[in-house]
C-alpha positions as CSV (number, residue, x, y, z in Angstrom):
1,M,-135.9,30.9,219.2
2,R,-132.5,32.3,220.1
3,R,-130.9,34.7,217.7
4,R,-127.5,33.9,216.4
5,A,-124.7,36.1,217.6
6,V,-123.4,38.6,215.2
7,D,-120.0,37.7,213.7
8,S,-117.8,40.7,214.2
9,R,-114.9,39.4,212.1
10,R,-114.0,41.3,209.0
11,P,-115.1,39.6,205.8
12,G,-112.3,37.7,204.0
13,K,-109.9,37.6,207.0
14,R,-107.9,34.4,206.8
15,R,-107.5,32.0,209.7
16,Y,-104.1,30.4,209.7
17,T,-103.3,26.8,210.7
18,K,-101.5,26.1,213.9
19,R,-98.7,24.5,211.9
20,F,-97.6,27.9,210.5
21,Y,-98.6,30.4,213.2
22,R,-98.6,29.9,216.9
23,R,-99.5,33.2,218.5
24,S,-99.4,32.1,222.1
25,N,-95.9,30.5,222.1
26,F,-93.6,33.5,222.3
27,I,-91.1,32.9,225.1
28,E,-89.3,35.9,226.6
29,G,-85.9,35.8,228.3
30,L,-84.3,32.9,226.3
31,S,-80.8,33.1,224.9
32,V,-80.2,32.5,221.1
33,T,-79.1,28.9,221.8
34,E,-82.0,28.2,224.1
35,E,-84.5,29.6,221.6
36,I,-83.1,27.3,218.8
37,L,-83.4,24.3,221.1
38,S,-86.9,25.1,222.4
39,P,-89.6,23.6,220.2
40,H,-92.0,26.4,220.9
41,S,-89.7,29.4,220.7
42,I,-89.8,32.2,218.1
43,T,-86.5,31.3,216.6
44,R,-87.5,27.7,216.2
45,Q,-90.8,28.7,214.5
46,L,-88.9,31.0,212.1
47,N,-86.4,28.3,211.3
48,D,-89.2,25.8,210.6
49,Q,-90.8,28.3,208.3
50,I,-87.6,28.9,206.4
51,T,-87.1,25.1,205.9
52,L,-90.6,24.7,204.5
53,A,-90.3,27.9,202.4
54,K,-87.0,26.8,200.8
55,A,-88.6,23.6,199.6
56,L,-91.6,25.6,198.2
57,V,-89.3,28.0,196.3
58,V,-87.9,25.1,194.3
59,I,-91.3,23.7,193.6
60,A,-92.7,27.1,192.6
61,K,-89.8,27.5,190.1
62,E,-90.5,24.1,188.6
63,S,-94.2,25.0,188.4
64,N,-93.4,28.2,186.3
65,N,-94.4,30.5,189.1
66,P,-91.4,32.8,189.4
67,Q,-93.4,35.6,191.1
68,F,-94.4,33.4,194.0
69,A,-90.8,32.0,194.2
70,W,-89.4,35.5,194.4
71,E,-91.9,36.5,197.2
72,L,-90.9,33.4,199.2
73,S,-87.1,34.1,198.7
74,S,-87.6,37.7,199.8
75,K,-89.3,36.6,203.0
76,I,-86.7,34.0,203.7
77,R,-84.0,36.7,203.4
78,N,-85.8,39.0,205.7
79,I,-86.2,36.3,208.4
80,Q,-82.5,35.3,208.0
81,L,-81.5,38.9,208.5
82,L,-83.6,39.1,211.6
83,L,-82.0,36.0,213.0
84,S,-78.5,37.1,212.1
85,N,-79.0,40.5,213.8
86,A,-80.2,38.7,217.0
87,A,-77.3,36.3,216.9
88,T,-74.8,39.1,216.4
89,K,-76.1,41.2,219.3
90,E,-76.4,38.0,221.4
91,T,-79.9,39.0,222.4
92,P,-83.2,37.0,222.1
93,L,-85.6,37.9,219.3
94,A,-88.1,40.6,220.2
95,A,-91.6,39.2,220.1
96,E,-93.1,42.3,218.5
97,N,-90.7,42.2,215.5
98,S,-90.9,38.5,215.1
99,K,-94.7,38.4,215.1
100,I,-94.7,40.4,211.8
101,A,-92.2,38.1,210.2
102,I,-94.0,34.9,211.3
103,R,-97.4,36.3,210.1
104,D,-96.0,37.4,206.7
105,M,-94.4,34.0,206.1
106,A,-97.5,32.2,207.3
107,L,-99.5,34.1,204.7
108,L,-97.3,32.9,201.9
109,L,-97.3,29.3,203.2
110,Y,-101.1,29.4,203.4
111,E,-101.1,30.7,199.8
112,A,-98.9,27.8,198.8
113,Q,-101.4,25.5,200.3
114,Q,-104.1,27.0,198.1
115,L,-102.0,26.5,195.0
116,H,-102.3,22.7,195.5
117,Y,-98.8,21.8,194.4
118,D,-98.2,18.2,193.6
119,S,-98.1,16.3,196.9
120,A,-95.7,13.6,195.7
121,T,-93.2,16.3,194.6
122,M,-93.6,18.1,197.9
123,I,-93.0,14.9,199.9
124,M,-90.0,14.1,197.8
125,R,-88.5,17.5,198.4
126,L,-89.1,17.4,202.1
127,K,-87.6,13.9,202.4
128,A,-84.5,15.1,200.6
129,R,-84.2,18.0,203.0
130,I,-84.6,15.7,206.0
131,Q,-81.9,13.4,204.7
132,L,-79.5,16.4,204.2
133,L,-80.2,17.6,207.7
134,E,-79.6,14.1,209.1
135,E,-76.3,13.8,207.3
136,Q,-75.2,17.2,208.6
137,A,-76.2,16.2,212.1
138,S,-74.2,13.0,211.8
139,S,-71.2,14.9,210.5
140,L,-71.4,17.4,213.4
141,T,-71.8,14.7,216.0
142,D,-68.6,12.9,214.7
143,R,-66.7,16.2,214.6
144,S,-67.9,17.1,218.1
145,S,-66.7,13.7,219.3
146,K,-63.2,14.2,217.8
147,Y,-62.8,17.7,219.1
148,G,-63.9,16.5,222.5
149,Q,-61.3,13.8,222.5
150,I,-58.6,16.3,221.4
151,A,-59.7,18.7,224.2
152,A,-59.6,15.9,226.8
153,E,-56.1,14.8,225.8
154,E,-54.6,18.3,225.7
155,V,-52.3,19.2,228.6
156,P,-53.3,22.5,230.2
157,K,-50.6,25.1,229.9
158,S,-50.0,25.2,233.7
159,F,-49.3,21.4,233.7
160,Y,-47.0,21.7,230.7
161,C,-45.1,24.5,232.4
162,L,-44.9,22.4,235.6
163,G,-43.1,19.7,233.7
164,V,-40.6,22.2,232.2
165,R,-39.9,23.8,235.6
166,L,-39.5,20.4,237.2
167,T,-37.0,19.3,234.5
168,I,-35.0,22.5,235.1
169,E,-35.1,21.9,238.9
170,W,-33.9,18.3,238.3
171,F,-30.9,19.4,236.4
172,R,-30.1,22.2,238.9
173,N,-30.5,20.1,242.1
174,S,-28.2,17.2,242.1
175,T,-29.6,15.9,245.4
176,S,-33.1,15.3,243.8
177,K,-31.5,12.8,241.5
178,T,-30.3,10.6,244.3
179,E,-33.2,11.3,246.8
180,L,-35.2,8.4,245.4
181,K,-32.4,6.0,245.3
182,G,-31.6,6.2,249.0
183,G,-28.7,3.9,249.0
184,S,-28.6,0.1,249.6
185,Q,-31.5,0.1,252.0
186,V,-33.9,1.4,249.3
187,A,-32.3,-0.8,246.7
188,D,-33.1,-3.9,248.9
189,K,-36.7,-2.7,249.3
190,L,-37.2,-2.6,245.5
191,K,-36.7,-6.4,245.4
192,D,-38.1,-7.4,248.8
193,N,-41.1,-9.7,248.1
194,S,-42.5,-9.3,251.6
195,L,-43.5,-5.7,250.7
196,Y,-46.4,-4.5,248.6
197,H,-45.2,-3.6,245.1
198,F,-47.2,-1.4,242.8
199,C,-46.3,-0.3,239.3
200,V,-47.5,2.6,237.2
201,F,-46.6,3.2,233.5
202,S,-47.3,6.8,232.6
203,D,-46.0,10.0,231.2
204,N,-48.5,12.1,233.2
205,I,-46.9,13.6,236.3
206,I,-50.0,14.8,238.0
207,A,-52.0,11.6,237.3
208,T,-49.1,9.4,238.6
209,S,-49.0,11.6,241.7
210,V,-52.7,11.1,242.4
211,V,-52.3,7.3,242.1
212,D,-49.4,7.3,244.5
213,N,-50.9,9.6,247.0
214,S,-54.4,8.0,247.0
215,T,-52.8,4.5,247.5
216,A,-50.6,5.8,250.3
217,S,-53.3,7.7,252.0
218,N,-55.7,4.7,252.2
219,S,-53.0,2.2,253.2
220,N,-52.9,0.8,256.7
221,N,-49.1,0.3,256.3
222,P,-47.7,2.9,253.8
223,D,-44.1,2.2,254.9
224,L,-44.5,-1.3,253.3
225,I,-45.5,0.1,249.9
226,V,-43.1,0.2,247.0
227,F,-44.0,2.1,243.9
228,H,-42.3,1.3,240.6
229,I,-42.9,4.2,238.1
230,V,-41.9,3.7,234.5
231,T,-42.1,6.7,232.2
232,D,-40.4,7.9,229.0
233,E,-37.2,9.8,228.5
234,V,-39.0,13.1,227.8
235,N,-40.8,13.1,231.2
236,Y,-38.2,11.2,233.3
237,A,-36.5,14.2,234.8
238,A,-39.7,16.0,235.7
239,M,-41.3,12.8,237.1
240,D,-38.2,12.0,239.2
241,A,-38.0,15.6,240.5
242,W,-41.7,15.8,241.4
243,L,-41.8,12.4,243.2
244,S,-38.6,13.2,245.1
245,M,-40.1,16.5,246.5
246,N,-43.2,14.7,247.8
247,G,-43.1,12.1,250.6
248,F,-46.4,10.3,250.1
249,R,-46.4,9.1,253.7
250,G,-43.0,7.5,253.4
251,V,-43.7,5.1,250.6
252,T,-40.6,3.9,248.6
253,I,-40.6,5.1,245.0
254,E,-38.5,4.0,242.0
255,V,-38.6,5.9,238.7
256,Q,-37.3,4.4,235.5
257,K,-37.6,5.2,231.8
258,F,-38.4,2.4,229.4
259,E,-35.7,3.5,227.0
260,D,-33.1,2.0,229.4
261,F,-34.6,-1.5,229.1
262,S,-32.0,-3.4,227.1
263,W,-34.4,-6.2,226.3
264,L,-36.9,-3.9,224.8
265,K,-36.1,-4.4,221.1
266,A,-38.2,-4.9,218.1
267,S,-36.9,-8.4,217.7
268,Y,-38.2,-9.4,221.1
269,V,-41.2,-7.1,221.3
270,P,-43.1,-7.3,218.0
271,V,-45.5,-4.4,219.0
272,L,-42.5,-2.1,219.1
273,K,-41.8,-2.6,215.4
274,Q,-45.5,-2.1,214.7
275,L,-45.6,1.2,216.6
276,Q,-42.7,2.5,214.6
277,D,-44.4,1.6,211.3
278,S,-45.4,4.7,209.2
279,D,-48.8,3.1,208.3
280,T,-49.6,2.5,211.9
281,Q,-48.8,6.1,212.8
282,N,-50.8,7.4,209.9
283,Y,-53.8,5.4,211.1
284,Y,-53.8,7.0,214.5
285,F,-53.0,10.5,213.4
286,S,-54.9,10.8,210.2
287,G,-58.1,12.9,210.3
288,N,-61.0,12.1,208.0
289,N,-58.9,10.4,205.3
290,D,-59.6,7.0,206.7
291,E,-62.6,5.4,204.9
292,S,-63.3,2.9,207.7
293,Q,-65.9,3.5,210.4
294,T,-63.5,2.7,213.3
295,P,-64.7,4.3,216.5
296,I,-62.6,7.2,217.5
297,K,-61.7,5.8,220.9
298,Y,-59.8,3.0,219.1
299,R,-57.8,5.5,217.1
300,N,-56.4,7.3,220.1
301,P,-52.7,8.3,219.5
302,K,-51.9,7.2,223.0
303,Y,-51.8,3.6,221.7
304,L,-48.6,4.5,219.9
305,S,-46.8,4.9,223.2
306,M,-44.8,1.9,224.4
307,L,-46.1,2.8,227.9
308,N,-49.5,1.7,226.9
309,H,-48.2,-1.8,225.9
310,L,-45.5,-2.3,228.6
311,R,-48.0,-3.9,231.0
312,F,-47.8,-7.1,228.9
313,Y,-44.1,-7.3,229.7
314,I,-44.3,-6.8,233.5
315,P,-42.3,-10.0,234.2
316,E,-39.5,-8.7,232.1
317,V,-39.6,-5.3,233.7
318,F,-39.6,-6.7,237.3
319,P,-38.0,-10.1,237.1
320,A,-37.1,-10.3,240.8
321,L,-40.7,-9.7,242.0
322,E,-43.1,-12.6,242.7
323,K,-46.2,-10.4,242.8
324,V,-46.9,-6.9,241.7
325,V,-50.2,-4.9,241.3
326,F,-50.4,-2.8,238.2
327,L,-52.4,0.5,238.5
328,D,-53.5,2.6,235.6
329,D,-52.8,6.4,235.8
330,D,-56.5,7.2,235.9
331,V,-57.1,5.2,239.0
332,V,-58.0,6.9,242.4
333,V,-57.6,4.4,245.2
334,Q,-60.2,4.6,247.9
335,K,-59.3,1.7,250.3
336,D,-56.4,-0.3,251.5
337,L,-55.1,-2.6,248.6
338,S,-52.9,-4.9,250.7
339,P,-55.5,-7.7,250.6
340,L,-54.7,-8.0,246.8
341,F,-51.3,-9.4,247.7
342,S,-52.9,-12.4,249.6
343,L,-55.3,-13.1,246.8
344,E,-55.0,-16.7,245.6
345,L,-54.8,-16.7,241.8
346,N,-54.9,-20.5,241.5
347,G,-52.1,-20.8,239.1
348,N,-53.3,-18.0,236.8
349,V,-50.8,-15.5,235.5
350,N,-52.9,-12.5,236.5
351,G,-56.1,-11.5,238.3
352,A,-58.3,-8.7,237.0
353,V,-61.9,-7.5,237.0
354,E,-64.1,-9.0,234.2
355,T,-66.0,-6.6,232.0
356,C,-68.8,-8.7,230.7
357,M,-71.6,-6.3,231.1
358,E,-71.4,-5.2,227.5
359,T,-71.0,-7.4,224.4
360,F,-68.1,-5.3,223.0
361,H,-65.9,-6.6,225.8
362,R,-66.0,-10.2,224.4
363,F,-62.9,-11.6,222.8
364,H,-64.4,-11.7,219.3
365,K,-64.4,-7.9,219.3
366,Y,-60.6,-7.8,219.7
367,L,-59.1,-11.0,218.2
368,N,-59.0,-12.1,214.5
369,Y,-60.8,-15.4,214.6
370,S,-60.1,-16.1,211.0
371,H,-56.6,-17.2,212.2
372,P,-56.8,-21.0,212.9
373,L,-54.6,-20.8,216.1
374,I,-56.8,-18.1,217.6
375,R,-59.9,-19.9,216.7
376,T,-58.7,-23.1,218.3
377,H,-57.4,-21.7,221.6
378,F,-59.6,-18.8,222.4
379,D,-63.3,-18.8,223.1
380,P,-64.9,-15.9,221.1
381,D,-67.5,-15.3,223.9
382,A,-64.9,-15.2,226.7
383,C,-64.8,-12.0,228.7
384,G,-62.2,-9.3,228.4
385,W,-60.8,-7.8,231.6
386,A,-60.1,-4.2,232.7
387,F,-56.6,-2.9,232.8
388,G,-57.2,-0.4,235.6
389,I,-56.0,-2.8,238.4
390,I,-54.2,-6.1,237.7
391,S,-52.6,-8.4,240.2
392,L,-49.8,-10.4,238.6
393,I,-47.5,-13.2,239.6
């Protein structure tokens, strides 16, 4: 009969569960952020222990065990100090120092298991903690989305300075003011329906330049292209100066500002009155004061600009043109667009690309179907269409 091997372990030595102490999962060479995100890193283990220990501190106090609650609080402070020092020095946690902290906390958590605290109370506390963390995560996600949009909309300093310098150049150089006009020959081109007319409504100089250049570069006949640029009064001088300094393969370019349109009045354009309304402006510029859950992309302040709504009044902007293609300022053209001008629209006012791949592009997401006229004349499941490129007659 084989003899049983001698157990060399010391009497009374505790074996800790894998939940509290994972000896083999120390990861060297990770940054503080990487350690927090890694499910098996030292930092993640310590944070998990802190979360569980905080719940046990409350339960220990309610169970009249202040000594154990004090011991847990002391270990929590020690671990937090360890993590804080690592974050301050921007270095990963040292495995040797962290082993002691993890082991000591694991001892206390094991002891808490032996005290057999009420399971229902423990579950309730942990659920409350999870709910709090979920609310914090949701708040941070929303904040990140808002900050991301602000960052995306901000104009880099170099671009802002470009606009200022171009404005100064425009006022200094009188020839740049008339360069785009080009006399009667250019004026005739602006109304010649045998040419290819494109329009862009934007206050972004660089973006407009990209649209113009990409269209001209990919055109088989750039000399037949006429660009009609509409901007605002603030950016008019800079836009005019920039486009006059660049040839764009010989395309004809006209720059206007919508403030010069005599027909653009609140009595004729209801949206203009709405854009000037203080409640509307507060809706787009208010922070977290709004109690509604409107997605942030629908609260973009750019919608307060008349340039964003002017596309609905293209026949009034260009009454002499029979067909014009509208290009958004975030479009980069990659092929010749002249075939769009021979496109048969079959009597429709405009031709555009349908966006029916997602349900939120259906009409019922945009229109108020409680109104009887809208309910009668518009199909709620009809598709919306993309504004990026529109062919109009």
